[in-house]
N, C-alpha and C positions, 0 to 999 in steps of 0.2 A: 474515715473522711478526711480529707486533708485540713491540716490546721487554718484557721484563716484568722486567729487573732493570737498575739504573741505579747503578756502584760511588758515581759523583761524587753523587748523591742521595742514598744510603747517608751517603755521609760527612759531608754538609752534614746530613743529621738528627742524626747523632753531636755536630756543633760545638754544635749548639742544646741537643741535651741538656746539653753541659759547659757552655756558657754559664748556662744555666739551674740545674745543679748548683753553678754557683760563686754565685749569689746573685744573677743580673739576670732582667732579662724583658724580652718583646720588645715595644714600642711603634711605634705608629705616630701621627706629629702632621700633621695639617693647617693649614699657615701662612696660607691663607687668600687667596692669591695664583697660585695653580693650581699649587703645589709642597706635594708631601705627602713629610715625612722620616721614614723607620725610626729607628729607633737601640736597641741596648739600653742599659736603666738599670738601677740600683740596686733591686732590690723592697723594700727599707728603705734610705734615704738617710740618713745620721748627720753630726750638727752635728758631732763631735767628726772627724770624718776630712776631708782636703781634697779637692777634685774633681778628677777626671785624668779628660782628651778625650784619645781614641785615635781616628788619622784616618788610615784606608786609601790604599791606593794604587789603580792602575788592576790590574786582574785579576779574582781573584772575590769576592764578599762581603768583608764586614769579619770576620766569624768567622776563613775562611780563613787571613787574616793575623793577628790576633791572639788565637787559640788557645791559642797556645802561653805567652800569658804573661796572661791572666786570673787564673789561679788564683794565684799570689804577688801579683798586683797589690791584689785584691779587699781585701786584708788589710788596706790598711794605706791606700785611697784609697774613695771614691766615683767609682766607674770608671761613665764612659759611652763606647759604641761604635758612633757612628751611619754608616749606608753613605749615602755621598755619593749628590748629584742623577743618577740613572740607573746606579748600582748598587744590588743587592740590592731593596727594594721601594722604594726613594727615587725619585721624577721628579718633574719639572714641565712645566707646556704653556708656559714664558719661552722666549723665543727665545737668553736671554742663557748662552753658555757658558764667561766668565772666571772663575777661581779667587777672583777678589773676588766674585762673586756665590754662590758657595759656601760660601765661609766665611760671607756675610750667612745663608746659607738655617740653616747650623749656630749660629749666633749666636742668631738668631730662636728655633730649636728649643731650644735651651738655655736660653733665656729662661723658653720654656712651663715647664720642668722646675723653675724658681726658680733657677738656676745662674749667679753674677753673677760669680763666679770660680774659676779654672782655671788648672791647669797642665795642656800639651796636648804632645802627642806626634804627630808627623805623619810619617807614612814616603813614598817616592819621591813620585807625585802628593799624594800625604797632606800632604805636605810643605810643597808652592805654596800649599794652601788653610790650612793651620796657621799660617806667615807672616804670609801677607794678614788672617787671623784676628788675628795680633798686631799688626798694623799698623794696621786700621782700629777696635779695642777694646783700646788699651793699657791699658784699668783692668779688663779683664777676664781677660788673659793673664798668670798670673804668672810662670812660669817656661814656656819653648820649648825641646822636642826636634827637630832636624829631621834623621832618617835614609836617606843616600842622595837625598838632593832637591833636585834642578839646578836650583833657585831662581837662581840667580846667570846660569842660560845666557842666550846672546843670539842673535838671531837668525841673525846672520853666522857663528858656532861653526859650523852643519852645512855651510855653505862652504866653511869653512875645515879642515873634515876634524876636527872634535873625534871625531864620534860611528862608530859602525861602522856606519851607513845612511848614504844620502846624499841622502835626501830626507825630507819629510814624510810623503808618500807611502810611502814605501819603510817608515817608523819604525810609521806605522797599523797597515803589513798583519804585521809581525811581534807588536807589543804589544797588538793585537785578531787574535787567529789564527783563522781558518777554518778550516786544512787542520791534519793529523798536522805535517805536514813544518816547515809555521811552526811550532806549538808545539815542535816540536823545535829551531829556530832562536832560539825566545825562551830556553827554559832555556842552551841553547849560549853567550851572550852572557851570562845573568841569576847564572849559577852558575859559579863555580871548577870544581867538578866535577859535571858535570851529570850527572842520572839518564842510564842507559844503557837499550838493548833495552826501552824501555819498549813494550807491547804498540799496533799502531793504535788498535784498538779502545776500549780505556782512553783514549785521547787523543780519539779521536771524540765518547765518552761526554761527557767534561768539557767539549767545545767544545760539544754539544748543549745542554747543564744551565747553564752558565754563560759562555757567550759569543757567546749568539747574540741577547740582548736588547738596544736600544741601539744598536744599532754604529754607527746612522749620528749619532746624539748622542754617543757616546763618541767618533768619529773627529771629529767639532768641537769637541769638549774637548782634544784631543792639538792641532789644529792650532790652538786660538787660545791655547794656553799659548804656542806657537812664534812667532806671526804678530807682526811689527813688536817683538817683544822687544828690551828697552834694558837694561843694569845701570844707566844715569844713571836710568831712568826708576823702579828697584825703591825704594821707601822705605825709608827707615832706619827699624830698631826697638830698643827702649831695654831690652827686656826681658834678664836674663840666659838667653844661647842654648847651647846645645850641639849638636854638628854631629857624626854620627856615620855612618862613611864605612867602605864596604869598600877597601882600594887595589888591588882588582882592578877595580872597577866599570869594565863597560864602556858600561851605561848612560848613566849620570852620571857620565864619569871624576874620579878627586881633584883634577883641575885646580881644576873646579866649587867643590871643596868648598873648596881655599886662596885662592880670589875672593870666594866667600859671606864667609867669615872677616875678609877684610880689609872687606869691604863692611861689615858691622857692627860691627865694630871691638873695643873692648876688652872687647865683652859677652858677646864669643862664644869659646868654647871649641872645639876641633877633635880628637876624637877616632878614631883611624885600626885600623881593624879589620885584621891581617895576616892573609893566606891567604881571604880573602875576598871576594864578587861585590856585584852591587847586592843580590840577595837575603837581605841579613843578616840579616832576622827568621828565615829558613829554618836558613841555613847556620852561624851565628853566636848563636842565638836566647840561649845560656847566657849568653855575655860583654856582649851587649846586655841584655837582662834587668838582669846587674850594673850595668850603665852609666845604666843607665834609674833602677835603685831607688837609685843613690848620691847621685846627681845633684837627683832630684826629691824626695828626702827630707832627704838633706844639705843645708842650707845653702851648705855648702862645696863645691869644685871636687872631684872624681871621684878615688878615690887612687889612684894607677898603681904602687902597688911591687909586686914578684913576680907582675906581668901581663905573661905569655908571650904574647897573643893578640894585644895589641893597641900604640899609645904614642900618647900624649898629645901632640899638636904644639899648640904655643904661638905 
């Protein structure tokens, strides 16, 4: 019998309605080099508002990762939410799988919308792209927020046992789950308190809708991210940068946050969220939004008084 109802597809539709109701519209831009980028952009861009770019991580499309934040942020910013290449409706015929290429695609897309100055937030893989964007286009990126983005990782870290997985192949099998068991494994290392007793039919539905397109290309994105990576090759950035991390992140352990802060230097601040894993946008959405709002709107560092859920690390 053909499947007549998909909870995942229904939820995706609800997110589309949510984004539209927040004042965003869905757009697709052909960059002219075999690359097409999808992005949610303001229905009406206002000159008196700063521009804010939200870059998602590996997983479902951008809506699933940023929906909780759109409503509050659109009142203060012209918000742009792209799908990176090989996610959502974005794709390329080119062979480049680097985060530098992803960053150039995003910058080209923003240029089409007439945006040449912006504040940028990247979560997980999106943080790699955001960092590259800041490094390649320093005049365009005013401020940067990296959420649980292991930009400072090195290829040798896996060999030395930093991560839960022992190889890139194992990481791919978890980050790009194709079975309910693998989704459960992903949730276990992503959340401090992972959801329990999720029916396999729901997990299979999620896989069918969200995890079956561009599998090979996404695998290559992860492999390229890791291959020959050295901290000494990571360019320095000069923009004010806020690092937000879960203290129990098992995807990109907290050690990588301290390493990145040392690498960036005095321009970087680190906020550690207590009792949080990698998916801080889900587990700690209110705390994350508080820090985003404070750092992106206020030129001063985020206030930490009476904050029982996070610690600022100098």
